N, C-alpha and C positions, 0 to 999 in steps of 0.2 A: 068412623074412619079415624078419628083423634084417638078414641077409646081405643080402638084395636091395637093402632100404633104404640099407645103409650103403655099397654098391657105386654106387648113382645119386647120393650125395651126393658119393662119392669122384671120378666120373666126370666131375660138374659142375665139382669143384675144377678137376681136370685141364685141361678146355676153356677153363675161365676163365683160368687159368695161362698156356695156350696162346695165348689173344686177346690177353691181356697183353702176352705176347713178339711177337705180330705187329705190334700196335701201335708197340712200341717200335722194333722193325725198321724200321719204316715211317718213324718219325721219324728213325732213323739215316740219315745218306748219305755217300759220299765225299766229298772234297775235291779238285779238280784245281788244283795249286800254278801260278801264273801262269808261272812258266818252261816248263811243259808246256804253254801254251797258243800255238798256231800260227796264222799267217795262213790264213783258207779254213776254219777249223774252222766248223762250224754246229751249232746247238743252238735249245735254245727258254727262254723267259722266261714267268714266270706274275705275273698281276695280278687285280685284280676290277675290274671295269669296270660291273657294274650288280650292287646287294645284296651278297650273300656268297660269290656264284658266282666260282670262279677259273677265268679263262680264260688260254689261251697265245698266245705269239705268236714269230715265228722270229727268230733270230740267226744273224748270220754276222760272224766275226771278224776285222777288217782288218789289225790289228796291236796291240803292246804300246806304250805312251809310258811310257818309263823315267822313275821319279821326278817324275813329272807332277803327280801328286797329292798332297794335303795328308798322307797316310798312305804314300805310295810310289808304285809304278806304278799304271798304268791301262790299262785293255784297250779298245782302240776298236772298235767293232762297228757293223754295219749292223742295223735292226730292221725287218721286215716281215710281212704276213700281212692276215687280215681284222681283226683288232683294230687295227691300224695304220690300215687304210684306215678303220675306224670313228672313230678319235679324232683323224686327222691327223698321226700321230706321236706321240712320248713326250709324255705328260700330265704335268702337276705332280701329286703325288701316286702318280706310278708309281715314283719313287725307292724302292729298297730292292727292286723285284720280282727275285727270283732267277733267274738264268740257269746252266742246267744243258748241257755239252756230254757226250755219252757217258754219261748218267746221273749225270754227276758235277757237284758245286755248283763254279761258277767264282766267282761274285761276285754282287753286286747293280747295276742298273741305275742309275747315280747321277747322269752329267752331259749337259748338251747342248754342241753345237759351236756358238760364236756364228755370228750372221748364214750359218747353213746350213740344210740340210734337217732338217727336225723328225724325221726317222727314224735319225740317225747320233747317236751318243752314246757315253758312257764308262761301264764298268763297274769298280767297285771290289772287288779281290780279296777273297774271304771269309776268305781267312787273316789279314789286316789286321783285317777287323770281329770276329772271335772275339776277338781279344787285347783287345777292352775288358771283357771278364769277370775280367781279371786285373791290372786297373790300380789301385794303391792309392787310397783313396779321397783325394780333396783339393777343395778349394772355389772357386770361381771364377776357373776357367782362362781367361785373357784371351789367348789368340795366336791372332788372327783369320787364315784362310787365305784368299788370295782370288787369282784368275788372271782376266785379263780377257778371255782368249779361251773357258776353259773355265768353263760356266755349270752351276751345281747345279740339277738338277731340282727345282726351287723347292717347299717345303711351305706351301702359302698358308696363311694363318690362318682356319678357319671360326670364326664368330661367332654364338653362340647367345643371342638375349636383347639383344643390346647394339645402340643406335641408331647412327646416322652419325655424330651430332656426338662420342658417347664414343668411336667409332673414331679421329677425328679427333685428338680429345685425348691418346688412347692413342701415335698414331704421332707427332704433334708433341713428346712427351715424349720417343720412341726413336728418332729419326731414323736413327740409325746403322744401325738393321736393313733399313729400305726394306722394311717388310712389306707385303704385299699381303692385304688381308682382304674376307672373302665371307660375306654373310649366309646362315644355314643353317639348316634346320629338323630337328625330331624325327623318329624314326622309332620305329613300333609297336613294334620288337624291342628298343629301345635298353636296356630293364630286362633282358634277356635276358644272363646270363655265357655267351659264347663263347670256346672255348679258341684260343688263337693259333696260326697255321699258316702255313708258309712260301708267299708268294704271297696271303695273306688281308691283312687291312686293319686297322691300328693308329692309335692318335690318342695324340699326347703334348700332355697339356693344361696351360694355366699356370694357368688359371680355373676352378673347377668347382664345384657347386652349382644356385643359382637360375639363374646364367648361365653361360655355357661360353666358353672360348676357347681354341683349339688348334691343331694340325697333323696333319692326316692323312697317312700314307704308308702302305708297304708292308713286311710284316714278310720279311726274308731267311731267317733260319733260327732254328728252336726247339732246344733243346736241355734238355728237363725242363722247368724251372722258368723257364731263362733264355732269352733271344730276342735278336736283334740287327736292325735295320732301317734303313730310309732310306739307308746307303750314303755319306752326306756328313752334315757337321754339321746340326745344327737349330739352336742357337744358340752351338754350339762353347764352352760354358760348364764343360766338364771334368766332374767328378762333381755328379750333378745330383739333384733330387729332384721331376721333373715326376710329374704324376699318369697313369698310362697307362691308356687306357681302349679297347675296342672299339670297332670303326668300322662303318657301313654306308654302302654309295655308292648316292646317288640315278643319278646319271648323270656323265659327262665333259661338261663344257661347252667347246664349242671357242670360240676368241678370235684375233685376229689376231696378239695376242703370243704366247701359248701356250696351249693347251687345258689345263684341270684338272678334277682330280675332285672332285666338290660330295657333299659325305656327312655322315651326322651322326656324333656322337661318342656312344657308347653306353654301356656300364655300366663301371665304374671295376673291373680285375682286377688292377694291379700298381703298381709303379712304374719310372719310366725314371731309371737309376743314371748313366748315363754319355752324354756329347754331345761328340764329338770329330770328328776328321778323317775316320775311317773310317765314322762312322755314330754310331746311338743305340743303347745296350743297357738292358735290363730285366729285372724279376724279375716273375714271377707270383705272386699271393697275398700280397705283402707292398704294404699299403696305406699311402701317404705322409699323416702328418695336416696338411703343409701349415700354412698360418696361417690359421684361423677368422676371418670378419670379419662381425661380425651389424650390420646396420642399422635404426633405428627410424624413420621419416620422417613428418611429419605436415605436411599442408598445411592450414592454421588457415583460410583462404579457402573453401576447397572441403569441410571436414571430412574429408578423407581420412586415413587412419592405414593404413602399410603396413610390414610386416617382412620382411625377405630375410635371404638367408643364402647366403655364397659361402666358399669356401677358395682362396688364393691360393699359389704356390710361395714357399718361401722362398730370397730371391736378393737381394742386396744391391743389386745395379744394377735390378732388376725390380719386385719386389716394392712399392716405392713407387708406381710407376706403375700397377701392377695394382688396387691396393686404392683409389687415387683414380680411376682409371677406372671401376670397378665403382660406387662412390660417386656419381661424376657421373652415370653412366646411370641410377642408380637414382632421383636427383634430378629428372632428364629425366620420367622415366615416371609418377613420383608427380605432379609438378605437370601434366604434358602440357601445358607451354607454354614458350614462352623470353620472354627479356627482364628488366623490372627487379624485384626483391624485397629483402627485408630475412630474412635467416637467422640462426637461434641455434643454434649447434651445441656439441655436448658430445660428446669422444670419450676413451676410456680404452685403453691402450697397455700389455698385460699382458707381462712380460718371463718365459722360461722358468726364469731362475735366481730362485728365490724370495727371495734374498738381496737381489737389485735391485729397487727403486721401480718400481712402475708411474708411467706418467704420465697425469694428467688434466688435461684443459685445456675450458676454455669460453670461446667468443667470439663475437660477432656482425658478420656482414657486410651492405654494401649495395650493390647494382650496380644502376646504370641501362641496363645491356646484356644481361649474362649471369648471374645469381645463382648457378645451379648451377655455372659454372667458377668464381666469386668465392669460392663455398663451399670447394672443394675444395684451393684453392691452401696454404692452411696445414696442413692435413693431410696432403698430401703431404711438403710441406716438412720436418714434425716427423719424420715415418717415416724419410723419406731421412738427415735427421742422427742420427739413434738407431743405424739400423743401419750409416751408414758414418763414425762417429765413430772417432776415433784414438786411443782409449784403451783400451775395451774391447769384446768382444763381446758387445752386447747383442742376443741373438735373442729373437724376439717369439714367445708362444705363442697370444694372441689380442687382437683390436680389436674393440672396440665402440663404436658410433656412434648418438647421439640428434641428431636435427634438427628443428626448428620453423621453418616457412617463410611467409611471406604477402607479398603483393605490395605491402602499405603500405612508404612510406617511414618507417622510425621512425629518423630523425636530430634531432639537434638541435644547435643552433649556441650555443656559448658567447659570449653577449653582454654580460658583467659580471660582475665579482669584486671583492671587496674584502678587505682581511685587518685583523684586530683591531688588529695592530701591528706596525710595521716595526724597533721598536727592540727588539733581544732579545739574552737570553743562552743559551748552550747548555744544553740541558733545556727551554727555555721552548715552549709550546705557543702555536702561531698557529693563528687561527681564521679559514679563509678562505670567506669567504659567495660562494657561485659561482649566476649567475644562467643558467639555459638556456632555449633559445627552440626548442623542438619544432617539426619542420616541419608547417605549418599547425595549432599548437596553443596552448594560453594557456602564458607563461611559468611555469618553475618554479625554487624554490630549493633548494640543496642546500648543507651545511654540510661542510668538511673540515677534518679536526683535523690540523695537521701540526706534529710535535714536532721541535725542533732538535735534531739528533745533539749528544750531551754531550760529543764529542770535536770537535766542529767547530771549526776555526780561526776566530779573531777578525778581523773585517774586513767588506769589503762584498761582497755577493753578489745574484745574481739568482735570485728565487725565482720559478720557474715554474708556470704554471696551464696544462693542457691538456687535451685529450680524449686517450684512452690511444693511440690510432694515429696521433697527429699529431707530426711531428719537431719539437721546440724551433726557435722560430726562428733562435737564434744558430747551431744547427748546419747549419741551411739555408744560411745566410751563408756558413759556414766551406766546405761541399760548393762552394756556386758558386765560393769564391775559389780553390780548388785544383782544382776541375775533378772532384771523386771522385765516383763512381758507387755505388750500394749495393753492387754486387757487390765491388767494390774494398775499400769497409769492412768487409765481411763477411770477405774474406779478410785484413783486417788484422787480424781480432780473434783474440785468442788467451788459450785456457783453461788454466785450471792442470792441471785434472783433469776427469774425466766428471762427478763431483758438481756441478763448478762450471758446466759445459755443462748437465747436465740441470737446475738450478735456474734458469737464465736461460730454457730451454724453458718451464719450468712455470710462471715467475713474470713471463715479459717482460707486458708491459701489454696488456690488451686493449682493443677500440676501443669498448667501452661503459663505459669508466672514465673518470673524471676522476683527474685525475694531479697531483698538488704536489710539486715537489721543486727541490732547489737545484743551479743551476749555478753554476760557478764563475766567475767575471768572466773575459774575455779567455779564453773556451775554445777551445781548437784541438783537431782530428781528427787533425791530425799535429803532429810537432815543427816547430818553425821557429827561426830564430835571431832572436830579440825585438829591436827596435830598442832596448829599456832593460832592463835587468836588474831595475829595479824592478816589472817588471810579471810576476805568476806567471802561468804558463800550465798549465791543465789538459789534459792530451794523452792519446790512445791511446797504450797501451804498447805496446813492440814495433817501433818504426817507425825509420829510421836518421835522422841528426841532418837529414841533407840527402836529404829521401826523393825519388825518384819514384815515381808509384802503382805499388802492388805490391812495394815493397822490404821485405823485413822483416830484423828487426836480426838480426845474427849470434851464434849461442849461443858463450857464452864456456865454459871448463873449468867442469865441474860445475855448469853453468847450464843450465836449459831454457828455451825462450822463455817470455816473459811472467814470469821473476822480477825481482823489484824491491821495493822497498817498498811501493809504491802499489798492487800488485797486488790485496792483499785489501780495498782501501777500494773501495767502491761508494756510488754516490750513494744517499743515503738520501731516501726518496720515501714518499708515502701514497696510496692510490689508493681510490677509491671506487665500486662500481658504481651503474650506472643501468639503466634500461628503454631506451634510446638510445644511436645510434650517436653519439659527441660528436667534435662539429668545431670546429675554433678554438683558438687559446690566448692567453695575454697573459704578463705579467711585472710584479714587483714589484722595487725596491731594499730590500734589506733591512739592517740593521748589526747585526753578530754583536759585542756587547762583554761586557766582564766585569761581575758583578754590580752592582759598584758605579758604574762608568760608566755602565749600563744606566740604574740608579736615577736618576742626575745627570740624563741626558740626558731622562729621561719626565721629571721633576720639574720642569726647564728648559722643557721642553714645555708640561706642565700649565700651568706660568706664562702660558707665551705664548701659551696657547690662553683662559686667563683674561682676559688682558689683550686679546686679539683680539675677545673675547666682548663685553667691557666697552666698547670701543671701538664695535664695532658696534651694541651697546645705545644707546651716547651719540648715535651719528649716525643710529642710527632715529628717537630722541626728537626730535632736530635736524630731522630730514625732517619727522615728525608736526607738529611746531611749525611748520615753514615750508609745510606743506600747508596746516594749521588757517587761518593768517595769509590766507594767501594767497585762501584761500575764503571769509573774513569779509569781504575787501575787496571781491570780486565780488560780494557780496549787496548791500553798501549803495549808493545810488543816487549818481551822480557829479555834483559841484558845479561850476558855471562860475566862473572866476577873472575876474574884472573886469581888462580891459586898463588897463594905467597911461599910455599914450597918450592913450587915449579914454575919456572917464568914461561913455559911453554904447554901449560895446561890447556892455554887455548886450542891446542891442537886437538883433534877428534880422538876421544879416546878408544882404546883398544879392548877396555874391560868387557866380559861377558855378563848377559843378563843374572842377577842373582839366583835366578831360578835353573841355572843351568849346572847340573849336578856334578858333571865331570870335576868342575876347578873348584868345589867346596871343600873344607876342611873334613875330616872325619871328627 
């Protein structure tokens, strides 16, 4: 009994080993080098037309195109058979379809021939594709290959959960890729993990989670956990971290331009590690964490409270756009409307390096046209600046976003302001009383306590009072004077180091603040040759003496851009938060003096004030007496004064009114 039981177990083990060996042999396939490919050779290609079923179509070699592709030679071929008749030719999404001749793998269907029959295309040799497995890791390869005649069989982006406005926003931020995007659906089998196989479908995703955005193509070859697909670049970013998913095909959609596969993006099964001229390469079982982005959105008017989670690929060029597009889309869905509104957004961006600081920022925005788009602009810009700064590698591990939004117009005009004193010394506190007039609301008052910097040079200055999002009037005048744009000014701005850049991102004024700051008289955004040397000019550092827009000062020996005595000096200012987006600004002229001169000036002003008040009091008393005397005169009855010429003049007059024309002389 024991012997029999052991034998059965041994036999099962042998069968299992044999079965695994058979599977391994089935995966193994010989390659046909491109130099062995001859004109007239015939073979087959494999791809999926519906679901997960792999279909074959016929291939006939027309010739070899020497060094025509981004990675080397291409094989020109004619495709035919029932599949081609059904689809009308090679469809987008068929890229990567493996081609076999005499049972050997030749390569992947990858390119079409512009302005020609859709059944003629090019094959990328498999030898070039498997080289992707042995390329050292590198980031952000930007060596875009193009040929006006050879057209890659495009891998249209399938968008799940995104609306049209979000996709338009996405494409506007990355116009260089000329994306074609199509809405797609989910499949009942999306949660089932399926092994990748040659001729089967695979998806490379840029966004995963509650929203999905990615390209569907065909697997060319699988060796263990490694696979290659597409046969041409997806984005050609070099070493990559795209999310690799199963895919299922709904149908092939015919089009006047080109047919394309419409499919669902299923379960995540690995990571796409390379994206280059010969195609994409990936590894199964290794899941990329990407950058998680968590949204919490509240529509105050409708009482909606929604949470959503996605993850986006980590890529300096694409991450800002992908995160902003996801936020834009979630705003659209939460609001379920377009148009005006006010939004308050708080976002925290956390770096992977624990020694680097996370950035948290809160701001308010109002738009009369599209509050969703207005809300995401700053969010996009901050991520872009952090990931593409020139100082350090600021890798992001997490992004968290909180937004409250209403259709109400929560803005307020700065209609009045007064300063407690305009004669001050360094270190003095100026109390600025600000009057705000909210849109269709009652006026409110705010106090801002501004401390004159202790190192403030003596002299006359402009004290600016403004909304946080307003540009001071002197800057506007200078921009007009030199015809400078915000983009030019941004490029002229010089930062000493990453901490300097980070502080500005975190501390930059927000739209809902009242800001009080000193602007130096004669402020200039660029250097200029002053007509008189007695006028001190405050200017942006790092610009040539005789600039044209965009010129930047050349670096001297042992000196970085922006080095200089004034680099560490920043305009001192005070900001107070409000519940409104503050609009408008105004200015005071203040005199910064020594304590002794200040006290003398204030004493003199006090005396003048007393004299003025006394003078006004005397004038007031005089006016009161005059008014009283005049009133008394009016109250007494008028007495007639007798005429000296006529003693009887007190008799009633018989003269007619001057307006009687019968008694007037001609």
